[in-house]
N, C-alpha and C positions, 0 to 999 in steps of 0.2 A: 847869610841875610841877615836883616835889620827887622824882627819886630815887633809891632806895640798890638798889645792882646789888653783891654778895654773890658774882659769879661773873666771870671773868673775862675770858670769852668774851663775854658779853651787855656788860660796860665796854668792850669794843674794838669790839662792836658798834654803840653808842653813841655810841663815838668817831667811827667810819667814817660814820655819818651825820648826824654835824655837832650833835649833843644833848650831846656833851659839858659844858654850861653848865649843864644838867638834873641832875646828878648831884651828889648835896649829901653821897657816904656811899659805899663801899666797900669792900672787903673789902681785908686788907694779902698777898694776890695777886694783885690787879688794878693791874696795870704799869704802864698807860699811860703816858705825861708829862701829857699833858692833863687828868688829874685825882688829879694828885701830889696836891695843897694840898688835899685835901678831906678827913674825918675817913678813918679807918682803926677798923673796927667790927669786926674777927675775929682773933684769933691761934689760931697751935694750940696743940693742948696735948700734943704728943709733940714728941721732940726730932726734928728735919732734918737735921741735920750727919752722920747714920752714913750709912755704904754702904747697897746695897738689903739686904744679909738684917736690918739693924739695922733701918731703921728698917720694914720688914714687919712684926719682929717684935713694933717699941709698938704699931704701928697694930691690929695681931692682937690683944694685950695689951689695948689701951684700950676697944675691942670688945667684947673677950670678957665686960667687965666692966661691959658697957651703957655706957661714957660715951663723949660726944662729944671726937671728935680738935679740938672747935675751942672755942673762948669766945668766945659773942656779946655785945657791949657793949649789954644793954638802954637803960641810963641813956642812952647817948648817941643810941641808935637811936632812941627816945621823943622825943631834946632837937633832934633835923634834922624830926620831924613827917613823914616823907616820902608822898608821894602813891601810894607806888607801890614795893617791894619784889622785887627781881630777884633767883633762887635758879636751883637745880636740885634733881630729884629721881629723880636718875639714882644718883647716888654719896657714899656717907656721908664717903668715904675724898678728895676733890675738892676740897669746899665742900661748905658749910652747904647742909645738905636743906631738903626742902620739908617733912619731914615735924616735922622739927627747928623750926624757923622756925612752924610752923604752933602748937607746943606754948609756943613760948617766947612766943610772941604772945595767950597764951590768956585769960590776963587785962586785956589792954590795955584801958587807960579810953578814953570819951571814940571816936574811930572811928576805926576801925584804916585800915592802909593797905591796898591792894591789893595780893596776889603773884599775878608773874608767873611761873612754870617753864618755864626753857628745858630738853627729854629731849628730844633729838635722838635716833635710832640712825640715820639712814642718811646720805650726804651731802645728799638731795631735801631728807628730815627736818633739818637745820639751815640750809638756805636756807629752809623755810619756817617753822621758830624766827623769826629775822631780820625775815625780813616783821614776823608781828605783832606780836614786837617795835615794830619801827618802826610799824605802826598804833597801838599802847598807848600811845606813848608821843608819838603825832603826828606824826610826820615819816614817813609810809608812801610819799612820793614819790621821800624821799632813799634809805630801805631799798633800792627799785625799781632806782632806779638804779645804786644801790653792788652788788647782788647780778645786774644786766644787765653789768656791767661783768667780773668777776667772769669772769661765763660766757664773755662775752666775751675772755676770755682766757683761757680755758682751749680753746676752739675754737681759735683762733690758732695753740694748742701742739701742740693733737694734728691739725692740718693741718700743721705742719711735721715732725713723724711719720709720716705717713700711717694715720693711725689714722681706724677711718670706724664706724659701727653698724654694717654689714654681717661687722664683720670676725671672721674665727677667732678666736677669742679663747687659742686653744691652741697656738699659737703663739708668743702672750705668753711673755716668760722669769716665772716662779718668784719667787718673795717672799715670805720669812718676817717679817714685822712682829714685832720684840721690846717687850712696852709696857714689861716687869716684869723686869727681871735675872736678881734672887735672892731666893726664886722665878722660877721661868722663868715668864712668861707672853704669850699672844699678842694683838695686836689687833685686836681687833672693831668694833661700831659703825661708824662711818663709816669706817675706814681700810680696808677691804678695795673699797670706791666708790673712793677715794683712788689707789689702786693701780691699780684698772681703768681711772679717767680718764688714770691717766700711760701706761698699754701695760705694766702687769702684769698677773700672777693670782695673789694672795692665797691660800697656805697654809695649814692648819694655824691657820684662822679663819674664820671666815663674817661678810657684809654684815649689820646687822642684828640679829647678834646680842651678848649679852656678852662682854666679853676676857675672858680664861679663860684659867688657870693650863695648861699642859703637861707631861706625862715628856720629858726631854734627846730619848730615845728617836725621840720624835712627828716631832720636829724633822730627826732623824737618818735616819729610815725618808723626810721627805719629800724631803732632799736637795737645797735651794733654790736655785736660779740667785745669787740673789742674799739676802743676810741684811741687813736694816732694824734699826738698835739704835734705837730714839723713847722712851727709858725716860719714862716719866711724870711730867711736875715735874722733868727735873734737865735740864741744860745739856751738851753737848758734852762741854766736861771732864767733869763731871763724874760723867758714865757711862762710859765709856775709863776712869774708873778706878775701874769697879766691871765692867770686860772679863773679870778677872781670873776669875767664876764663868763664864767662856765656856772661855776658851780654854784653861785648866788642865783640861779633858775631852778624855779620851783618843784620844775620835770628832772631835775637834775639826780636827785638819790635815787626816781622808780628804775633810772636807765640798767639794763641788765649789762654794760660792764665796767659801771659803778657798781652795782652790788656785785658783781664779780671780782673786783681791784683788778681791771684790767685797762687802767688808765695806763696811758704811756707818755711823755712828753718826749723828744727827739730835739736834736742838734738840728735843725733846721736849715741853719745856714750852712754849716759842713759838709750836710748828706743829702739828705731827700733834694732840696731845689736847689743843687746846681750838680746839674747836668755835666759830670766831670766822671772820672775813675770811680772818684769814692761811692758810686750809686751800688758799686758788687758790694762794700761793707752796709749802703742802707740798707740792702737785699736782706745780709747777714743778720744787720739788727731789729729787723723788723720780724726774722722767723721768729729769731730769740723771743720777741715780744704774745707771738701766736703761738706758737709750740714750745716754750720753756726751754730745758734741759736739752730735749729731743735733737736742735737745732745744732749742737756742740758751741756755743759761739755766747762769750763772755762779753757783757758790754762795758763800757766803764761809763760811770755816771756821768760826764761830758760829752758823750753820744749819748748814749738815753738813758733813762732811770723810769721808774715804775712809781705811780704814787699808791696806787692800792687803795687799802682803806681811808689814808689822810683824804684822800678824792671825798669821799661818803662824808667822811665825819664833818667835812668844810660846810655843808650842803643845809640852808635853813634846816 
């Protein structure tokens, strides 16, 4: 089977299943080393080197003109003659979406490749989609093994933290997960599930619902125990560059999370925002942020960093 993956999470799953040898083409954002040698079929049409506000403005402007955020090289796609093309149907911003791909293939001559769309809204649906992908490429036993290994790691983590299914979750620390910094957006979809698995309660967002723009005063009123910045597509270093959009706000220093030094910045690109096998690590990182040494997890600086007192001192 010949597979083109236009979704980094799908590529990560394929690599985890031992199916990297099936991948003959990828998106520019598929960064797994195992597929670095295969042709790249997409490129962004908007600048991605600006800050949060600039990127948002460029994205809105492009979509407002009815244009795509990505160029797809159809000539290379045809030459690769894939049996399966994997994409997503959730977000025109994150990757080439299903409807764009369907339009692009409308005049395809000869046998068209099958299309596989990943569109999970919850953590369970992420795992279900991974199993469907494993079945589609003939690696279902490997997919089942990888999913089971992840579940085993999460059960071990929850045992260390003393978490159980009958817990009173109202005692869990509250967490505001920031998916975009300017304008402000909180993380929905599977992220509240990850927070719960890590022994926390997500606020200003709902599991299984899309991420949403929120007013700053929504965060102030929620006054979470923990602020977790996990900006979509941004590394820890780049996200820290844009924190001034938060720290410059007059209410910043009064937030409980800031007073307690519990502001954490995650690599949103590699972890929380990507519905791939790295979500297990995302839960571990969240647990380390929420429960410290009790979680038994060592976070590398490029995975997650605690800003602590630096954030409070940055406030006016």
